[in-house]
N, C-alpha and C positions, 0 to 999 in steps of 0.2 A: 329532739327529733332531727335526725341527719337530712341536711338539704342534698336534693338530688339535682343535679344539674343536667339539663338536656344537652347532650353533645351529637353534633352532626356526625354521620358516618365519614370515615375517612378513606379514601380510595388511594391506591399507589399508581394511578394511571398518569403518566407523564407524557404530554404532547410536546415534543422539542418545538421551538420557533423556528421560523424559517432560517435565522441566521445560525441558529444551533445545528440545524440539520444540514446547512451548507458545510459548516465547520468539520462535522462529523465525516461528510463525504469527502472533504478534502484530506481529511487525514487517512481515510481508507485508500484514497489515490496515492497518497506518498507511501503508504506500506507496500502496496502493489508494485511502485515504481522502484522502490528499493529492493524488493524481493527479486525483481529481474537484473538491476542494476548491479548489485553487488557480485553475483556470479560472473557479470559479463567483465567486470574490472579485474576479479581474479582470474580469469582465463587470459586476459591480456598480459597480465603481470607474469603470469606463468609462461606464455608464449615468447615473452621478450626477456625475461630475466632468470629464469630457472635452466640451469644447464642438462636439458633433457635431450633425447634424441630429436632431431630435426622434424621427422613426421609427427611426432606428438606436438611439438611446438606449433607447427602448422596447422594441425587439427584443432588445437585450442584457439588458435587465432580466427579459424574459419567458423568455429563454433560461437566465438564472441562477436563476429562482425554484425549478424542481424539481432542480437540481443540488445543493444542499445537503442536502435529504432523502435524495437518491440517495446522496450520499457518507456519509451516516450508515448506510444500510442496506448498502452494499458494505463500510463498515469495521466493521461490528458483528461480533461473535464467531459465527459460524455453526460449531457442532459437528458433525463427521461421525460417524454412528452406526459403533460398533465399535471 
């Protein structure tokens, strides 16, 4: 006669610990930061080193100027209440 073992049902519900949730949030912030930072640096490099017409270079630098502070704001740690 075959023995039947009683198994408890298994659920795939995973609740991250506070440390894991914080690490995930930091990783998301880094991604957001670099998504803004990389185009900013590319525009600065274009503005200073590409032999393009001067108005294009100035326009690239004007567009890049607010991007780095914006990246810092987007990448800073905002805590949600609760």
